[in-house]
C-alpha positions as CSV (number, residue, x, y, z in Angstrom):
1,M,0.0,0.0,0.0
2,N,1.3,3.4,-0.9
3,D,2.2,5.6,2.0
4,E,2.9,8.6,-0.3
5,A,0.6,11.6,-0.5
6,Q,-2.0,11.8,-3.2
7,P,-2.4,8.1,-4.3
8,R,-4.4,7.6,-7.4
9,V,-6.9,5.2,-5.8
10,S,-8.6,5.5,-2.4
11,I,-10.3,2.4,-1.0
12,I,-13.0,3.1,1.6
13,I,-14.2,0.3,3.9
14,P,-17.1,1.0,6.3
15,N,-17.0,-1.2,9.4
16,W,-19.3,-1.9,12.2
17,N,-18.4,-4.8,14.5
18,G,-16.6,-6.5,11.6
19,A,-13.5,-7.7,13.4
20,Y,-14.1,-11.2,12.2
21,H,-14.0,-10.1,8.5
22,L,-11.4,-7.4,8.5
23,P,-8.2,-9.5,8.3
24,V,-9.3,-11.4,5.1
25,C,-10.4,-8.1,3.5
26,L,-7.3,-6.1,4.4
27,D,-4.8,-8.9,3.6
28,S,-6.3,-9.2,0.1
29,L,-5.6,-5.5,-0.5
30,R,-2.0,-6.0,0.5
31,R,-1.8,-8.5,-2.4
32,Q,-3.1,-6.1,-5.0
33,S,-0.9,-5.9,-8.1
34,Y,-1.7,-2.2,-8.3
35,Q,-0.4,-0.5,-5.2
36,D,-0.8,3.3,-5.8
37,I,-3.6,3.1,-3.2
38,E,-4.6,4.4,0.2
39,V,-6.9,2.3,2.4
40,I,-9.3,4.1,4.7
41,V,-11.5,2.2,7.2
42,V,-14.3,4.1,8.7
43,D,-15.3,2.5,12.0
44,N,-18.9,3.1,13.1
45,A,-18.3,2.9,16.9
46,S,-17.8,-0.8,16.9
47,Q,-18.2,-2.7,20.2
48,D,-15.9,-5.6,19.2
49,N,-12.1,-5.5,18.8
50,S,-12.1,-4.0,15.3
51,L,-10.0,-1.0,16.4
52,E,-7.4,-3.3,17.9
53,I,-7.1,-5.3,14.7
54,L,-6.8,-2.1,12.6
55,E,-3.9,-0.9,14.8
56,S,-1.9,-3.8,13.6
57,Y,-2.3,-2.9,9.9
58,T,0.3,-0.3,9.0
59,G,-0.6,1.9,6.1
60,V,-4.3,1.6,6.9
61,R,-5.9,4.9,7.9
62,T,-8.7,4.4,10.5
63,L,-11.4,7.0,11.0
64,A,-13.0,6.1,14.3
65,Q,-16.5,7.5,14.7
66,S,-18.2,8.1,18.1
67,T,-21.6,7.0,16.8
68,N,-22.9,4.7,14.1
69,L,-23.3,6.8,11.0
70,G,-24.8,4.0,9.0
71,F,-23.4,2.7,5.7
72,T,-24.0,6.0,3.9
73,G,-22.5,8.2,6.7
74,A,-19.4,6.0,7.0
75,C,-18.8,6.0,3.3
76,N,-19.2,9.8,3.0
77,A,-16.8,10.3,5.9
78,G,-14.3,8.2,3.9
79,F,-15.0,10.1,0.7
80,R,-14.3,13.4,2.4
81,A,-11.0,12.1,3.8
82,A,-9.9,10.4,0.6
83,T,-7.5,12.0,-1.9
84,G,-7.6,9.6,-4.8
85,E,-8.7,10.3,-8.4
86,F,-10.7,7.0,-8.1
87,Q,-12.6,6.2,-4.9
88,L,-13.6,2.6,-4.3
89,L,-16.1,1.4,-1.7
90,L,-15.5,-2.1,-0.3
91,N,-17.6,-4.1,2.1
92,N,-15.6,-5.5,5.1
93,D,-16.9,-9.0,4.4
94,T,-15.1,-9.4,1.1
95,E,-11.9,-10.7,-0.4
96,T,-10.5,-9.0,-3.5
97,H,-8.8,-10.7,-6.4
98,P,-5.2,-9.4,-6.8
99,E,-6.1,-7.7,-10.1
100,W,-9.2,-6.0,-8.7
101,V,-7.8,-2.5,-8.4
102,A,-5.8,-2.7,-11.6
103,S,-8.8,-3.7,-13.6
104,V,-10.9,-0.9,-12.2
105,V,-8.2,1.7,-13.0
106,R,-7.8,0.3,-16.6
107,T,-11.5,0.6,-17.1
108,F,-11.6,4.2,-15.9
109,D,-8.7,5.1,-18.1
110,D,-10.2,3.4,-21.2
111,H,-13.6,5.1,-20.6
112,P,-13.5,8.8,-19.7
113,E,-17.4,8.8,-19.9
114,A,-17.5,6.4,-17.0
115,G,-18.1,7.9,-13.6
116,M,-18.7,4.5,-12.1
117,V,-17.2,1.0,-12.5
118,A,-19.0,-2.1,-11.4
119,S,-17.0,-5.2,-10.3
120,K,-17.9,-8.8,-10.8
121,M,-19.0,-10.0,-7.4
122,L,-18.9,-13.7,-6.7
123,L,-20.1,-15.7,-3.6
124,F,-17.3,-16.1,-1.1
125,D,-18.0,-19.7,-0.4
126,Q,-19.1,-20.6,-4.0
127,R,-16.6,-18.8,-6.1
128,D,-18.1,-19.8,-9.4
129,I,-21.6,-18.4,-8.5
130,L,-22.4,-14.8,-9.3
131,H,-23.8,-12.2,-6.9
132,T,-23.8,-9.4,-9.5
133,A,-22.2,-8.4,-12.8
134,G,-23.5,-4.9,-12.4
135,D,-27.0,-3.7,-11.5
136,Y,-29.8,-2.7,-13.8
137,V,-33.2,-1.0,-13.5
138,T,-36.4,-1.9,-15.2
139,P,-39.2,0.5,-16.3
140,D,-41.2,-0.4,-13.2
141,G,-38.4,1.3,-11.2
142,L,-37.1,-1.9,-9.6
143,A,-33.4,-2.6,-9.4
144,H,-31.9,-6.0,-10.1
145,N,-28.5,-7.8,-9.9
146,R,-27.4,-8.8,-13.3
147,G,-26.5,-12.5,-13.5
148,V,-27.5,-13.2,-9.9
149,W,-27.1,-16.9,-9.0
150,H,-25.8,-17.8,-12.4
151,K,-22.7,-20.0,-12.6
152,D,-19.8,-17.9,-13.8
153,A,-18.6,-19.7,-16.9
154,G,-17.1,-16.8,-18.7
155,Q,-20.4,-15.5,-20.1
156,Y,-20.0,-12.2,-18.3
157,D,-16.4,-11.6,-19.3
158,R,-17.2,-8.6,-21.5
159,R,-17.2,-4.9,-20.6
160,V,-20.7,-3.5,-21.0
161,Y,-22.6,-0.4,-19.8
162,V,-24.8,-1.2,-16.7
163,F,-27.0,1.1,-14.7
164,S,-25.2,0.9,-11.3
165,A,-22.3,-0.6,-9.4
166,C,-23.2,-2.6,-6.3
167,G,-22.2,-0.5,-3.2
168,G,-20.3,-3.5,-1.8
169,S,-17.5,-2.9,-4.3
170,A,-18.5,0.3,-6.2
171,A,-15.8,2.4,-7.8
172,Y,-16.4,6.2,-8.5
173,R,-14.5,8.9,-10.3
174,R,-13.9,11.7,-7.9
175,S,-14.8,14.4,-10.5
176,M,-18.2,12.8,-10.8
177,L,-18.8,12.9,-7.1
178,D,-17.7,16.5,-7.0
179,E,-20.4,17.2,-9.6
180,I,-23.4,15.2,-8.3
181,G,-22.6,14.9,-4.6
182,L,-22.0,12.0,-2.3
183,L,-24.3,9.3,-1.0
184,D,-27.6,10.5,0.5
185,E,-27.3,10.1,4.2
186,D,-31.1,10.1,4.7
187,F,-30.9,6.6,3.2
188,F,-28.6,5.4,6.0
189,F,-28.4,1.8,4.6
190,S,-29.7,0.2,1.4
191,F,-30.3,1.5,-2.1
192,E,-27.9,4.4,-1.6
193,D,-25.8,3.0,-4.6
194,I,-28.9,3.0,-6.9
195,D,-29.8,6.5,-5.8
196,L,-26.4,7.7,-6.6
197,A,-26.4,5.9,-10.0
198,W,-29.7,7.6,-10.9
199,R,-28.2,11.0,-10.2
200,A,-25.1,10.1,-12.2
201,Q,-27.0,8.7,-15.2
202,L,-29.3,11.8,-15.2
203,T,-26.2,14.0,-15.6
204,G,-24.7,11.9,-18.4
205,W,-22.2,9.8,-16.6
206,R,-22.0,6.1,-17.4
207,C,-21.3,3.0,-15.4
208,V,-19.1,0.3,-17.0
209,F,-18.9,-3.3,-15.8
210,A,-15.3,-4.5,-15.5
211,P,-15.2,-8.3,-15.7
212,G,-11.6,-8.5,-14.4
213,A,-12.5,-6.6,-11.2
214,I,-13.4,-9.6,-9.1
215,V,-14.6,-9.5,-5.5
216,Y,-15.7,-12.4,-3.4
217,H,-18.6,-11.5,-1.0
218,K,-20.0,-13.2,2.1
219,L,-23.7,-12.7,1.6
220,K,-25.7,-11.3,4.5
221,A,-22.6,-11.0,6.7
222,S,-22.7,-7.2,6.7
223,G,-26.5,-6.7,6.6
224,G,-29.8,-8.6,6.5
225,G,-32.8,-9.5,8.5
226,K,-35.4,-7.0,9.8
227,T,-33.1,-4.1,9.4
228,A,-32.5,-4.7,5.7
229,S,-36.2,-5.4,5.2
230,Y,-37.1,-2.0,6.7
231,Y,-34.6,0.0,4.7
232,D,-35.4,-1.9,1.5
233,G,-39.0,-1.0,1.8
234,R,-38.4,2.6,2.7
235,N,-35.6,3.4,0.3
236,R,-37.2,2.0,-2.8
237,I,-39.8,4.7,-2.3
238,F,-37.2,7.3,-1.6
239,T,-35.3,6.4,-4.8
240,L,-38.3,6.6,-7.0
241,A,-39.5,9.9,-5.5
242,K,-36.2,11.6,-6.0
243,N,-35.1,10.3,-9.3
244,Y,-37.7,8.7,-11.6
245,P,-38.1,11.1,-14.5
246,K,-41.4,12.9,-15.0
247,D,-41.7,11.8,-18.7
248,M,-41.2,8.2,-17.7
249,W,-43.8,8.5,-14.9
250,K,-46.3,9.3,-17.7
251,D,-45.6,6.1,-19.6
252,H,-44.7,3.7,-16.8
253,G,-46.4,5.1,-13.7
254,K,-48.9,2.3,-13.5
255,A,-46.1,-0.3,-13.7
256,V,-44.1,1.5,-10.9
257,L,-47.1,1.7,-8.6
258,S,-48.0,-1.9,-9.4
259,A,-44.5,-3.1,-8.5
260,Q,-44.7,-1.3,-5.2
261,W,-48.2,-2.7,-4.5
262,N,-46.9,-6.2,-5.2
263,L,-44.1,-5.8,-2.8
264,A,-46.5,-4.5,-0.1
265,W,-49.0,-7.3,-0.8
266,S,-46.4,-9.9,-0.5
267,A,-45.4,-8.5,2.9
268,L,-49.0,-8.3,4.0
269,K,-49.6,-12.0,3.2
270,A,-46.6,-12.9,5.3
271,W,-47.3,-10.4,8.1
272,R,-46.6,-12.9,10.8
273,G,-43.0,-12.9,9.9
274,A,-40.7,-10.3,11.5
275,E,-39.1,-9.3,8.2
276,A,-42.5,-8.9,6.5
277,R,-43.6,-6.5,9.2
278,A,-40.3,-4.6,9.0
279,T,-41.0,-4.2,5.2
280,L,-44.4,-2.8,5.9
281,R,-43.0,-0.4,8.5
282,G,-40.4,0.7,5.9
283,L,-43.0,1.3,3.2
284,T,-45.0,3.4,5.7
285,A,-41.9,5.4,6.6
286,G,-41.2,5.9,2.9
287,L,-44.6,7.4,2.4
288,F,-44.2,9.7,5.3
289,G,-40.8,10.7,4.0
290,L,-42.1,11.7,0.6
291,P,-42.2,15.5,1.3
292,R,-38.5,15.5,2.1
293,M,-37.6,13.4,-1.0
294,L,-39.8,15.6,-3.3
295,R,-37.9,18.7,-2.1
296,K,-34.6,16.9,-3.1
297,R,-36.2,15.9,-6.4
298,R,-36.3,19.4,-7.7
299,A,-32.5,19.7,-7.6
300,V,-31.9,16.2,-9.0
301,Q,-34.3,16.7,-12.0
302,A,-32.9,20.2,-12.7
303,S,-29.5,18.5,-13.3
304,R,-30.8,16.2,-16.0
305,K,-28.8,16.3,-19.2
306,V,-30.0,13.2,-21.0
307,E,-32.8,12.8,-23.5
308,R,-35.8,10.5,-23.1
309,S,-34.5,8.1,-25.8
310,T,-31.5,7.5,-23.6
311,W,-33.7,6.6,-20.6
312,N,-35.6,4.1,-22.8
313,V,-32.2,2.2,-22.9
314,L,-31.0,2.9,-19.4
315,C,-34.2,1.5,-17.8
316,S,-34.5,-1.7,-19.7
317,R,-33.9,-5.4,-19.0
318,P,-30.7,-6.8,-20.3
319,T,-31.0,-8.2,-23.8
320,R,-29.5,-11.4,-25.3
321,S,-25.9,-11.0,-26.3
322,Q,-25.3,-10.1,-30.0
323,S,-22.2,-9.3,-31.9
324,S,-21.7,-5.6,-32.4
325,G,-20.5,-4.2,-35.6
326,S,-19.0,-1.2,-33.8
327,T,-15.5,-1.2,-32.5
328,D,-15.5,2.2,-30.8
329,R,-18.2,1.6,-28.2
330,I,-19.4,-1.0,-25.8
331,P,-22.9,-2.5,-25.7
332,W,-25.6,-1.8,-23.2
333,C,-26.0,-4.5,-20.5
334,E,-26.0,-7.5,-22.7
335,E,-27.4,-10.7,-21.1
336,P,-25.5,-13.8,-22.4
337,S,-28.2,-16.2,-21.3
338,P,-32.1,-16.1,-21.2
339,P,-33.5,-14.0,-18.4
340,D,-34.5,-15.8,-15.3
341,S,-38.1,-17.0,-15.3
342,E,-38.7,-15.0,-12.1
343,V,-36.7,-11.8,-11.6
344,R,-36.5,-10.8,-7.9
345,P,-35.9,-7.1,-7.1
346,L,-32.7,-6.1,-5.5
347,S,-32.6,-6.4,-1.7
348,R,-30.1,-5.6,1.0
349,R,-31.1,-8.9,2.5
350,D,-29.0,-10.5,-0.2
351,V,-25.9,-8.5,0.7
């Protein structure tokens, strides 16, 4: 790890009681082939021995917080302290491939239009099974993991444009963050990456999936259960209220409302379960939070630079892979195999 001032890459790891996971994560960063990096761990007032472990890692900068700022607050504290041209978020319950950073940097260098780079995230304990090959959004406003649960057999080994990078290993260009702002701390946890991607895409920035940027992720180790269910329910509504373009509401408003109703109805049918009740509380909180999100919406929509035709592409399901006759651009979110028969919306319960 580079101890010099102004490294090109800053890696920001939010941590809350993650002592068990930190050594694997940090040791993998020591093995990166690209070492012009700084590593910042933002500790959210952990009650375990996280700080003791971090003291043993020279070259790792620890920002100890007095209270739990949530995922968004911790990441933003890291962003504000970071100096790199490229700023990478990384969950503490991950292990990175030695070429992870190098692949991200190459992708940014090759694609100046990219403000975001999405990694290929694989399951930690089943390293040939995908968690995400970049995230996409459908016209009903729901976000999905591309390739989720597929066996990784090389079918996702091509750079493509996607809608968003998963926050567990998202890479951002600092100049983009300077333009559109950081994560929305009102989200606290869940869908903050999708919200940021909406703001970036509205202003014309793109997200590129980098197949060589591989991260192994322990699902549900850093979030899940009732907490995730609550924030999933609330933050889906927040995301739509802030970001979904007016002209798309006219054409797809019924589909958006139907998708939210279906999520609510599923929770109602399972109301005896703690997670279902948490989802319903989250949906209720989302409705009560609408005035605050609608105030933010004015600024978000005022920044829009892309035409409606672009949004027809951005908010679409991945298509079957086809050869492209163009050599100077990459395709939009190609799907190398048929879509799953049942597409489940993105949930923090999976991460």
